[in-house]
C-alpha positions in Angstrom: -15.8 -3.1 -12.8 -12.5 -1.5 -11.9 -10.1 -3.9 -11.6 -9.2 -3.0 -7.8 -12.8 -3.8 -6.8 -12.9 -7.2 -8.9 -9.5 -8.3 -7.5 -9.6 -8.0 -3.8 -11.5 -11.1 -2.8 -10.8 -14.7 -1.2 -8.5 -15.4 -4.3 -6.7 -12.6 -3.1 -5.9 -14.1 -0.1 -4.4 -16.8 -1.5 -2.7 -15.6 -4.2 -0.5 -13.3 -1.3 -0.4 -15.4 1.4 3.2 -15.2 1.3 3.0 -11.6 2.8 2.9 -12.5 6.4 2.9 -11.0 9.9 6.7 -11.2 10.7 7.3 -8.8 7.4 5.0 -6.6 8.5 6.3 -6.0 12.0 9.9 -5.3 10.5 8.4 -2.7 8.1 6.1 -1.1 10.5 9.6 -0.8 12.7 11.5 0.7 10.4 8.9 2.9 8.9 7.5 4.6 12.5 11.2 5.1 13.2 12.0 6.8 10.2 8.3 9.2 11.3 9.5 9.4 14.6 6.0 8.8 16.2 5.4 8.3 19.4 2.7 6.1 21.5 -1.1 7.3 21.6 -0.4 8.9 17.8 -3.5 8.4 15.9 -2.4 7.1 12.8 -4.1 5.8 9.4 -3.2 2.8 7.4 -4.2 3.3 4.0 -5.5 0.4 2.1 -5.1 -1.7 5.1 -5.7 -5.0 3.3 -6.4 -7.8 6.1 -4.5 -5.8 8.8 -0.9 -6.9 9.0 0.1 -3.2 9.1 -2.6 -2.0 11.3 -1.7 -4.7 13.8 2.0 -4.1 13.8 1.0 -0.4 14.5 -1.0 -1.1 17.1 1.7 -3.1 18.7 3.9 0.0 18.9 1.4 2.1 21.4 -0.5 3.8 18.1 -3.8 4.7 17.9 -4.6 3.1 14.3 -7.4 3.2 12.1 -7.5 0.9 9.0 -9.4 2.0 6.0 -9.7 -0.2 2.3 -12.1 -0.8 -0.3 -12.4 -4.4 0.0 -15.1 -5.9 2.5 -13.6 -9.3 2.0 -10.1 -8.1 3.1 -11.8 -5.9 6.3 -13.3 -9.1 7.3 -10.1 -10.9 7.7 -8.7 -7.6 9.5 -11.5 -7.2 12.0 -10.9 -11.2 12.7 -7.3 -10.9 13.0 -7.5 -7.8 15.0 -10.4 -9.3 17.8 -9.7 -8.1 21.0 -7.7 -4.6 19.6 -8.5 -1.4 20.0 -8.1 -0.6 15.7 -11.2 0.9 13.8 -11.5 -0.5 10.3 -13.7 1.8 8.4 -14.5 1.1 4.5 -13.7 3.9 1.9 -12.0 5.1 -1.3 -8.7 6.8 -0.5 -9.8 9.3 -3.3 -12.6 10.5 -0.8 -11.7 9.4 2.9 -14.1 9.7 5.3 -12.6 11.0 7.3 -12.2 14.7 9.2 -9.7 17.0 8.4 -6.3 17.2 10.4 -7.6 14.0 12.2 -4.0 11.8 12.0 -0.5 12.5 13.3 0.5 10.0 10.3 -0.5 7.9 7.4 0.7 5.1 6.2 0.3 3.7 2.7 2.1 0.2 1.9 2.6 -2.5 -0.3 1.9 -0.4 -3.7 -1.0 0.8 -2.8 -0.8 4.0 -4.8 -0.7 4.1 -8.5 -4.2 1.9 -9.1 -5.4 4.8 -11.4 -5.2 5.6 -15.4 -5.5 9.2 -14.8 -2.8 11.1 -12.7 -5.3 13.5 -11.4 -6.6 10.1 -9.7 -3.8 9.5 -8.2 -2.9 12.9 -7.1 -6.3 12.8 -5.6 -5.2 10.0 -3.0 -2.0 12.5 -2.2 -4.3 15.6 -1.6 -6.4 13.6 0.8 -3.4 12.2 2.9 -2.8 15.9 3.2 -6.5 17.1 4.1 -6.7 14.1 6.8 -3.2 14.7 8.5 -2.3 17.5 11.1 -0.3 20.2 10.1 3.2 19.2 10.7 2.0 15.6 10.7 3.9 13.0 8.9 3.1 10.6 5.8 5.2 7.1 4.7 4.6 6.1 1.0 5.6 2.6 0.0 6.0 2.2 -3.9 7.8 0.1 -6.5 10.8 1.7 -8.3 9.7 2.0 -12.0 13.4 0.8 -12.9 13.5 -2.1 -10.9 10.5 -3.3 -12.1 11.3 -3.0 -15.8 14.6 -4.9 -15.3 13.9 -7.4 -13.1 10.1 -8.4 -14.0 9.7 -11.9 -14.6 7.0 -12.6 -17.4 5.5 -15.6 -16.1 5.1 -18.0 -12.6 3.7 -21.0 -11.7 3.2 -22.4 -8.6 0.3 -24.3 -5.9 -1.6 -23.2 -3.0 -3.5 -25.6 -1.2 -4.3 -27.5 -4.6 -4.5 -24.7 -6.4 -2.6 -23.8 -9.9 -1.7 -20.0 -10.0 0.1 -18.5 -13.1 0.6 -15.1 -12.9 1.7 -13.0 -16.2 2.9 -9.8 -16.0 4.0 -7.1 -18.6 4.9 -3.6 -19.3 2.2 -1.6 -20.8 3.9 2.3 -21.5 3.6 3.8 -17.9 1.9 0.2 -16.6 2.9 -2.8 -15.1 0.0 -5.3 -15.7 -0.8 -8.9 -14.2 -3.0 -11.5 -15.0 -3.5 -13.8 -12.5 -5.2 -17.1 -13.5 -6.3 -19.6 -10.4 -7.4 -23.3 -11.6 -8.7 -25.7 -9.4 -11.5 -28.1 -9.1 -14.3 -25.4 -9.3 -12.4 -24.4 -12.8 -10.4 -21.6 -13.6 -11.2 -18.0 -12.8 -8.9 -14.7 -13.9 -8.5 -11.1 -12.0 -6.1 -8.4 -13.5 -4.2 -6.0 -11.8 -2.5 -2.5 -13.1 -0.3 -0.3 -11.0 0.8 3.3 -12.9 4.7 3.9 -12.4 5.9 6.6 -11.5 9.6 7.6 -11.2 11.0 9.5 -8.0 10.5 12.8 -10.1 7.3 12.6 -10.6 6.6 11.4 -7.3 8.0 14.2 -5.5 6.5 16.6 -8.0 3.2 15.3 -7.0 3.5 15.1 -3.6 4.5 19.0 -3.1 1.8 19.5 -5.4 -0.4 18.2 -2.9 1.4 19.9 0.1 3.8 16.6 1.0 7.1 17.7 1.9 9.5 14.9 1.2 12.1 14.2 3.8 13.7 11.4 2.5 13.4 8.3 0.0 14.6 5.0 1.1 15.2 1.9 -1.3 14.0 -0.6 1.5 13.2 -1.3 4.8 16.6 -2.3 6.0 16.7 2.1 5.5 19.2 1.4 2.1 19.9 5.1 0.6 17.5 5.1 -2.4 19.4 3.7 -5.7 17.0 4.2 -9.3 19.2 1.6 -10.5 19.1 -1.0 -7.8 16.6 0.0 -5.4 13.8 -2.6 -5.4 11.3 0.3 -3.7 11.0 3.9 -3.7 10.0 4.6 0.5 9.2 8.1 0.6 8.6 9.8 3.9 8.1 13.2 4.8 5.7 16.3 6.7 2.5 17.5 5.8 2.8 21.6 5.4 0.4 23.8 7.2 
């Protein structure tokens, strides 16, 4: 089973519980401002997880669809969004179950890119963003900065959440950053693995241009700092979809 089909379950919610709604609201306010969206625009939260960014997009008056492969995370998203007009769909980001030109903008946040070993598979995601977005529509991809990851990687950390010991081991393996997560509690021990293919700015822009996406800007964080290859924690790409 691919790691991304196994890892995004109940334990994922515990490991990443520090990713909260307040962070999502701040990130979406910045991102929506860079894309110059207007109320009522149809937008896609690609790899929406528990829906924290979808909810923040809804707060801005946008018509939101969230898609994710994990039924567990989608269940939590639907619960958190009760009473809101947000549509959640289960699907693979390489083959989106939407019509051509359906959205005014697509958001891909929290390093939800680079999940696949082959470049061609990751490029399919970009091609699908192009296909489902209106000509002249907008996109935003929030990705890790390879240099920052390589320079600041913490090889191991240990913490406890709700009586569960969480050990995270991280390492670089060629073009991939890998993580092994071990959870230990009264039920015993279980392990999960994560793997993201790292790209530099040049390669990301090349792949996006190949898919028909024109990059208009790259930020280094959600405070809007200019991207610095050596210092920025993130590479946040945004731009327009070519006809």
